[in-house]
N, CA, C and O atoms as CSV, one atom per row, in Angstrom:
chain,resi,resn,atom,element,x,y,z
A,1,GLY,N,N,13.037,-76.088,8.836
A,1,GLY,CA,C,12.538,-76.341,10.197
A,1,GLY,C,C,13.091,-77.576,10.637
A,1,GLY,O,O,14.129,-78.046,10.171
A,2,ASP,N,N,12.372,-78.132,11.576
A,2,ASP,CA,C,12.681,-79.446,12.130
A,2,ASP,C,C,12.742,-80.663,11.136
A,2,ASP,O,O,13.556,-81.582,11.226
A,3,ASN,N,N,11.749,-80.538,10.159
A,3,ASN,CA,C,11.718,-81.459,9.132
A,3,ASN,C,C,13.050,-81.712,8.384
A,3,ASN,O,O,13.557,-82.805,8.131
A,4,GLY,N,N,13.523,-80.450,8.078
A,4,GLY,CA,C,14.828,-80.340,7.415
A,4,GLY,C,C,15.933,-81.005,8.212
A,4,GLY,O,O,16.789,-81.684,7.646
A,5,LEU,N,N,15.919,-80.810,9.545
A,5,LEU,CA,C,16.945,-81.359,10.351
A,5,LEU,C,C,16.790,-82.797,10.395
A,5,LEU,O,O,17.807,-83.487,10.328
A,6,GLU,N,N,15.554,-83.387,10.507
A,6,GLU,CA,C,15.387,-84.845,10.498
A,6,GLU,C,C,15.868,-85.427,9.257
A,6,GLU,O,O,16.465,-86.503,9.281
A,7,LYS,N,N,15.636,-84.745,8.079
A,7,LYS,CA,C,16.130,-85.299,6.845
A,7,LYS,C,C,17.687,-85.334,6.741
A,7,LYS,O,O,18.284,-86.290,6.247
A,8,GLU,N,N,18.301,-84.222,7.244
A,8,GLU,CA,C,19.677,-84.217,7.277
A,8,GLU,C,C,20.264,-85.342,8.238
A,8,GLU,O,O,21.256,-86.008,7.940
A,9,CYS,N,N,19.606,-85.472,9.328
A,9,CYS,CA,C,20.047,-86.603,10.257
A,9,CYS,C,C,19.985,-87.977,9.576
A,9,CYS,O,O,20.910,-88.782,9.688
A,10,ARG,N,N,18.897,-88.220,8.882
A,10,ARG,CA,C,18.811,-89.451,8.190
A,10,ARG,C,C,19.919,-89.639,7.086
A,10,ARG,O,O,20.481,-90.713,6.870
A,11,GLN,N,N,20.155,-88.510,6.442
A,11,GLN,CA,C,21.288,-88.517,5.481
A,11,GLN,C,C,22.548,-88.915,6.093
A,11,GLN,O,O,23.303,-89.725,5.554
A,12,LEU,N,N,22.798,-88.330,7.266
A,12,LEU,CA,C,24.014,-88.451,8.013
A,12,LEU,C,C,24.234,-89.947,8.508
A,12,LEU,O,O,25.320,-90.522,8.433
A,13,GLN,N,N,23.141,-90.472,8.990
A,13,GLN,CA,C,23.089,-91.918,9.334
A,13,GLN,C,C,23.387,-92.856,8.201
A,13,GLN,O,O,24.145,-93.810,8.376
A,14,ARG,N,N,22.788,-92.607,6.994
A,14,ARG,CA,C,23.138,-93.315,5.814
A,14,ARG,C,C,24.554,-93.202,5.402
A,14,ARG,O,O,25.147,-94.216,5.033
A,15,ALA,N,N,25.154,-92.036,5.435
A,15,ALA,CA,C,26.475,-91.785,5.060
A,15,ALA,C,C,27.451,-92.402,5.944
A,15,ALA,O,O,28.516,-92.846,5.515
A,16,LEU,N,N,27.061,-92.445,7.355
A,16,LEU,CA,C,27.951,-93.049,8.246
A,16,LEU,C,C,27.918,-94.547,8.077
A,16,LEU,O,O,28.959,-95.180,8.256
A,17,GLN,N,N,26.724,-95.201,7.724
A,17,GLN,CA,C,26.747,-96.593,7.415
A,17,GLN,C,C,27.606,-97.010,6.200
A,17,GLN,O,O,28.287,-98.035,6.159
A,18,ARG,N,N,27.487,-96.061,5.180
A,18,ARG,CA,C,28.224,-96.205,3.981
A,18,ARG,C,C,29.816,-96.085,4.324
A,18,ARG,O,O,30.667,-96.757,3.741
A,19,LEU,N,N,30.058,-95.272,5.204
A,19,LEU,CA,C,31.573,-94.952,5.593
A,19,LEU,C,C,31.982,-96.364,6.255
A,19,LEU,O,O,33.003,-96.928,5.862
A,20,LYS,N,N,31.229,-96.894,7.201
A,20,LYS,CA,C,31.592,-98.139,7.797
A,20,LYS,C,C,31.897,-99.275,6.746
A,20,LYS,O,O,32.918,-99.963,6.752
A,21,ARG,N,N,30.894,-99.367,5.874
A,21,ARG,CA,C,30.981,-100.362,4.863
A,21,ARG,C,C,32.266,-100.230,3.946
A,21,ARG,O,O,32.910,-101.228,3.622
A,22,GLU,N,N,32.593,-98.998,3.559
A,22,GLU,CA,C,33.588,-98.674,2.552
A,22,GLU,C,C,34.963,-98.449,3.164
A,22,GLU,O,O,35.946,-98.299,2.439
A,23,GLY,N,N,35.041,-98.422,4.494
A,23,GLY,CA,C,36.289,-98.340,5.167
A,23,GLY,C,C,36.948,-96.991,4.927
A,23,GLY,O,O,38.144,-96.966,4.637
A,24,GLY,N,N,36.229,-95.840,5.033
A,24,GLY,CA,C,36.823,-94.712,5.102
A,24,GLY,C,C,37.404,-94.010,3.829
A,24,GLY,O,O,38.419,-93.313,3.841
A,25,LYS,N,N,36.606,-94.290,2.684
A,25,LYS,CA,C,36.905,-93.638,1.389
A,25,LYS,C,C,36.825,-92.142,1.588
A,25,LYS,O,O,35.941,-91.611,2.259
A,26,ARG,N,N,37.824,-91.471,0.953
A,26,ARG,CA,C,37.961,-89.969,1.093
A,26,ARG,C,C,36.568,-89.291,0.732
A,26,ARG,O,O,36.039,-88.473,1.484
A,27,GLU,N,N,36.030,-89.686,-0.450
A,27,GLU,CA,C,34.756,-88.884,-0.852
A,27,GLU,C,C,33.588,-89.266,0.166
A,27,GLU,O,O,32.710,-88.422,0.344
A,28,THR,N,N,33.526,-90.382,0.789
A,28,THR,CA,C,32.584,-90.656,1.790
A,28,THR,C,C,32.810,-89.875,2.912
A,28,THR,O,O,31.859,-89.301,3.442
A,29,VAL,N,N,34.026,-89.763,3.385
A,29,VAL,CA,C,34.417,-88.995,4.615
A,29,VAL,C,C,33.951,-87.508,4.358
A,29,VAL,O,O,33.340,-86.887,5.227
A,30,GLN,N,N,34.234,-87.017,3.251
A,30,GLN,CA,C,33.921,-85.619,2.877
A,30,GLN,C,C,32.485,-85.352,2.880
A,30,GLN,O,O,32.017,-84.291,3.292
A,31,GLN,N,N,31.764,-86.352,2.404
A,31,GLN,CA,C,30.229,-86.245,2.387
A,31,GLN,C,C,29.651,-86.351,3.845
A,31,GLN,O,O,28.679,-85.682,4.197
A,32,VAL,N,N,30.274,-87.188,4.632
A,32,VAL,CA,C,29.811,-87.176,6.091
A,32,VAL,C,C,30.060,-85.786,6.691
A,32,VAL,O,O,29.139,-85.222,7.282
A,33,ILE,N,N,31.213,-85.232,6.570
A,33,ILE,CA,C,31.656,-83.883,6.939
A,33,ILE,C,C,30.663,-82.801,6.573
A,33,ILE,O,O,30.167,-81.998,7.363
A,34,ALA,N,N,30.428,-82.887,5.217
A,34,ALA,CA,C,29.421,-81.876,4.631
A,34,ALA,C,C,28.006,-81.966,5.172
A,34,ALA,O,O,27.328,-80.966,5.409
A,35,ILE,N,N,27.618,-83.142,5.346
A,35,ILE,CA,C,26.198,-83.280,5.970
A,35,ILE,C,C,26.192,-82.811,7.435
A,35,ILE,O,O,25.272,-82.143,7.907
A,36,GLY,N,N,27.290,-83.207,8.134
A,36,GLY,CA,C,27.405,-82.728,9.532
A,36,GLY,C,C,27.425,-81.292,9.567
A,36,GLY,O,O,26.750,-80.746,10.440
A,37,GLU,N,N,28.070,-80.606,8.782
A,37,GLU,CA,C,28.279,-79.141,8.732
A,37,GLU,C,C,26.897,-78.601,8.410
A,37,GLU,O,O,26.518,-77.597,9.013
A,38,GLY,N,N,26.097,-79.192,7.495
A,38,GLY,CA,C,24.716,-78.721,7.298
A,38,GLY,C,C,23.835,-78.772,8.505
A,38,GLY,O,O,23.073,-77.842,8.769
A,39,ILE,N,N,23.935,-79.904,9.280
A,39,ILE,CA,C,23.239,-80.034,10.357
A,39,ILE,C,C,23.520,-78.960,11.501
A,39,ILE,O,O,22.663,-78.457,12.228
A,40,ILE,N,N,24.869,-78.712,11.516
A,40,ILE,CA,C,25.306,-77.647,12.534
A,40,ILE,C,C,24.801,-76.246,12.028
A,40,ILE,O,O,24.421,-75.428,12.865
A,41,GLU,N,N,24.784,-75.964,10.790
A,41,GLU,CA,C,24.201,-74.736,10.321
A,41,GLU,C,C,22.705,-74.608,10.726
A,41,GLU,O,O,22.307,-73.564,11.244
A,42,VAL,N,N,21.953,-75.553,10.518
A,42,VAL,CA,C,20.501,-75.618,10.894
A,42,VAL,C,C,20.402,-75.340,12.349
A,42,VAL,O,O,19.558,-74.532,12.737
A,43,ILE,N,N,21.186,-75.936,13.181
A,43,ILE,CA,C,21.055,-75.761,14.598
A,43,ILE,C,C,21.454,-74.374,14.989
A,43,ILE,O,O,20.781,-73.801,15.846
A,44,VAL,N,N,22.441,-73.804,14.468
A,44,VAL,CA,C,22.925,-72.499,14.770
A,44,VAL,C,C,21.911,-71.513,14.312
A,44,VAL,O,O,21.639,-70.535,15.009
A,45,GLU,N,N,21.357,-71.728,13.197
A,45,GLU,CA,C,20.229,-70.850,12.565
A,45,GLU,C,C,19.017,-70.768,13.638
A,45,GLU,O,O,18.493,-69.709,13.985
A,46,HIS,N,N,18.697,-71.907,14.054
A,46,HIS,CA,C,17.604,-72.162,15.005
A,46,HIS,C,C,17.873,-71.356,16.321
A,46,HIS,O,O,17.013,-70.618,16.801
A,47,VAL,N,N,19.045,-71.524,16.850
A,47,VAL,CA,C,19.373,-70.898,18.040
A,47,VAL,C,C,19.374,-69.334,17.831
A,47,VAL,O,O,18.963,-68.596,18.727
A,48,HIS,N,N,19.810,-68.879,16.717
A,48,HIS,CA,C,19.882,-67.464,16.392
A,48,HIS,C,C,18.463,-66.877,16.341
A,48,HIS,O,O,18.220,-65.760,16.797
A,49,ARG,N,N,17.613,-67.596,15.820
A,49,ARG,CA,C,16.227,-67.141,15.776
A,49,ARG,C,C,15.469,-67.159,17.135
A,49,ARG,O,O,14.649,-66.280,17.401
A,50,GLU,N,N,15.748,-68.139,17.958
A,50,GLU,CA,C,15.367,-68.119,19.339
A,50,GLU,C,C,15.932,-66.979,20.164
A,50,GLU,O,O,15.245,-66.472,21.051
A,51,GLU,N,N,17.156,-66.560,19.902
A,51,GLU,CA,C,17.921,-65.434,20.503
A,51,GLU,C,C,17.068,-64.208,20.285
A,51,GLU,O,O,16.771,-63.476,21.230
A,52,GLN,N,N,16.664,-63.972,19.021
A,52,GLN,CA,C,15.941,-62.777,18.660
A,52,GLN,C,C,14.696,-62.527,19.372
A,52,GLN,O,O,14.289,-61.397,19.642
A,53,VAL,N,N,14.049,-63.714,19.695
A,53,VAL,CA,C,12.826,-63.679,20.613
A,53,VAL,C,C,13.057,-63.569,21.994
A,53,VAL,O,O,12.375,-62.821,22.694
A,54,LEU,N,N,14.116,-64.371,22.508
A,54,LEU,CA,C,14.288,-64.511,23.846
A,54,LEU,C,C,15.006,-63.279,24.507
A,54,LEU,O,O,14.631,-62.905,25.619
A,55,PHE,N,N,15.952,-62.687,23.901
A,55,PHE,CA,C,16.779,-61.631,24.555
A,55,PHE,C,C,16.012,-60.365,24.777
A,55,PHE,O,O,16.194,-59.707,25.802
A,56,PRO,N,N,15.129,-59.989,23.819
A,56,PRO,CA,C,14.291,-58.749,24.120
A,56,PRO,C,C,13.380,-58.915,25.332
A,56,PRO,O,O,13.167,-57.991,26.118
A,57,ARG,N,N,12.813,-60.223,25.456
A,57,ARG,CA,C,11.956,-60.587,26.595
A,57,ARG,C,C,12.802,-60.509,27.976
A,57,ARG,O,O,12.356,-59.951,28.979
A,58,LEU,N,N,13.923,-61.055,27.923
A,58,LEU,CA,C,14.854,-61.055,29.087
A,58,LEU,C,C,15.157,-59.557,29.558
A,58,LEU,O,O,15.109,-59.221,30.741
A,59,GLU,N,N,15.467,-58.713,28.532
A,59,GLU,CA,C,15.785,-57.385,28.828
A,59,GLU,C,C,14.605,-56.579,29.518
A,59,GLU,O,O,14.752,-55.730,30.397
A,60,GLU,N,N,13.499,-56.966,29.002
A,60,GLU,CA,C,12.161,-56.449,29.664
A,60,GLU,C,C,12.082,-56.871,31.050
A,60,GLU,O,O,11.820,-56.030,31.910
A,61,VAL,N,N,12.298,-58.183,31.381
A,61,VAL,CA,C,12.179,-58.680,32.719
A,61,VAL,C,C,13.245,-58.215,33.614
A,61,VAL,O,O,13.037,-57.985,34.805
A,62,LEU,N,N,14.409,-58.072,33.033
A,62,LEU,CA,C,15.559,-57.731,33.971
A,62,LEU,C,C,15.900,-56.235,34.004
A,62,LEU,O,O,16.880,-55.820,34.623
A,63,SER,N,N,15.027,-55.400,33.290
A,63,SER,CA,C,15.267,-54.104,33.193
A,63,SER,C,C,15.182,-53.328,34.510
A,63,SER,O,O,14.206,-53.491,35.243
A,64,PRO,N,N,16.218,-52.448,34.848
A,64,PRO,CA,C,16.231,-51.809,36.085
A,64,PRO,C,C,15.218,-50.729,36.292
A,64,PRO,O,O,15.129,-50.187,37.394
A,65,SER,N,N,14.427,-50.377,35.259
A,65,SER,CA,C,13.378,-49.414,35.390
A,65,SER,C,C,12.119,-49.972,36.037
A,65,SER,O,O,11.184,-49.220,36.309
A,66,ARG,N,N,12.081,-51.167,36.268
A,66,ARG,CA,C,11.000,-51.844,36.950
A,66,ARG,C,C,11.010,-51.504,38.445
A,66,ARG,O,O,12.094,-51.421,39.024
A,67,PRO,N,N,9.906,-51.311,39.072
A,67,PRO,CA,C,9.906,-51.014,40.487
A,67,PRO,C,C,10.512,-52.222,41.310
A,67,PRO,O,O,10.119,-53.378,41.153
A,68,SER,N,N,11.477,-51.863,42.176
A,68,SER,CA,C,12.069,-52.860,42.947
A,68,SER,C,C,11.256,-53.253,44.165
A,68,SER,O,O,10.515,-52.451,44.734
A,69,ARG,N,N,11.416,-54.504,44.546
A,69,ARG,CA,C,10.716,-54.975,45.807
A,69,ARG,C,C,11.602,-54.710,46.963
A,69,ARG,O,O,12.787,-55.044,46.972
A,70,GLY,N,N,11.015,-54.111,47.923
A,70,GLY,CA,C,11.798,-53.975,49.205
A,70,GLY,C,C,11.490,-52.828,49.982
A,70,GLY,O,O,12.076,-52.627,51.045
């Protein structure tokens, strides 16, 4: 959940600080990229879960079978 995302963000901040100190070592760059990809995965997964709830509700509301006003 969000706690996982906060943890990932803290890891990313530490890795970025290390990257600045070490001047772009390849392994540090790869670590920053891996952490960033992990954060993106968490966000995408969250959006996917929201879609599963949101779209059926939208379909109900926008369904043409509802009586029209007019």
